[in-house]
C-alpha positions in Angstrom: -16.7 13.0 14.3 -18.4 10.2 15.7 -21.8 12.3 16.1 -21.8 13.0 12.4 -21.3 9.7 11.9 -25.0 9.0 13.8 -26.5 11.7 12.4 -25.5 10.8 8.8 -26.6 7.0 9.7 -30.2 8.4 11.8 -30.9 10.4 8.1 -30.1 7.7 6.2 -32.8 5.5 8.0 -35.2 7.9 8.3 -35.2 8.4 4.1 -34.7 4.5 3.7 -37.6 3.0 6.2 -41.1 5.0 4.6 -39.9 3.7 1.5 -39.5 0.2 2.5 -42.7 0.5 4.7 -44.8 1.3 1.6 -47.1 -1.3 0.8 -47.6 -1.9 -3.2 -51.3 -3.1 -4.1 -51.1 -6.1 -6.0 -54.4 -6.3 -9.1 -54.9 -9.6 -10.8 -56.2 -10.8 -13.7 -56.8 -13.8 -15.1 -56.3 -15.3 -19.1 -58.9 -18.2 -20.0 -60.6 -19.0 -22.6 -58.6 -16.0 -24.9 -59.6 -13.5 -22.8 -58.7 -11.1 -19.9 -61.1 -11.3 -16.3 -61.1 -8.5 -15.7 -60.5 -6.9 -18.7 -61.0 -3.9 -17.0 -58.5 -2.7 -13.9 -58.7 0.3 -11.9 -56.1 1.6 -9.9 -55.1 4.8 -8.3 -52.8 7.4 -10.2 -50.1 8.4 -8.8 -49.2 5.0 -7.3 -46.7 2.1 -7.8 -48.7 -1.6 -7.8 -48.1 -4.9 -8.6 -50.5 -6.8 -11.5 -50.4 -10.5 -11.0 -51.2 -12.1 -14.2 -52.6 -15.9 -14.2 -52.5 -17.6 -17.3 -55.4 -20.5 -16.6 -55.1 -21.6 -20.7 -53.5 -24.6 -22.2 -50.8 -22.8 -23.7 -48.5 -19.9 -23.3 -49.4 -16.0 -23.3 -47.3 -12.6 -23.5 -48.5 -9.9 -21.5 -47.8 -7.0 -23.6 -48.3 -3.4 -22.8 -46.7 -0.6 -25.3 -48.1 2.4 -23.1 -46.2 0.7 -19.9 -43.4 -0.6 -21.6 -43.9 -4.1 -20.7 -43.9 -7.8 -21.8 -43.6 -11.1 -20.3 -44.2 -14.3 -21.4 -46.1 -16.6 -19.2 -46.5 -20.8 -19.4 -50.0 -22.5 -19.1 -50.8 -22.7 -15.6 -48.0 -20.5 -14.1 -48.7 -16.8 -12.5 -46.1 -13.7 -13.2 -46.1 -10.7 -11.2 -45.6 -7.1 -13.1 -44.4 -3.9 -11.4 -46.2 -1.1 -12.6 -44.5 2.7 -11.8 -46.8 5.1 -11.0 -49.5 6.4 -13.5 -50.8 9.7 -14.8 -54.5 9.7 -14.9 -55.7 7.9 -18.0 -56.3 4.3 -19.8 -53.6 2.0 -20.6 -54.0 -0.9 -23.1 -52.8 -4.5 -22.8 -53.1 -7.6 -24.8 -51.8 -10.9 -25.0 -50.2 -10.9 -28.3 -50.6 -14.5 -29.4 -54.4 -13.6 -29.1 -54.6 -10.1 -29.7 -57.8 -10.3 -31.3 -59.9 -11.7 -28.7 -57.5 -11.0 -24.8 -57.5 -7.1 -24.3 -57.6 -5.2 -21.3 -57.2 -1.9 -20.0 -55.6 -0.1 -16.9 -57.7 3.0 -15.8 -55.6 5.4 -13.6 -57.9 7.3 -11.2 
């Protein structure tokens, strides 16, 4: 019975540690003067990543991407991180909902 417990614990650890050790890439985008810089971000398809959104402007913004099902209000001078699950190859639009006419961007998964 003790061997079964050890085997079970070893199996759980073998599956847990690779997932915990997986590094998640971080991509940065800045909102300034009513625009996102850079406006296009290329990411590898099939890999989870984080998007760090810096609001360098004087007012709040609302990062929104309907295709990615993400929405986050970011105060002036603040930074927020959005975790994006693995994407299929393609283009995914995002905007600042408060300045939709000028603040647009695209994430391209290749």
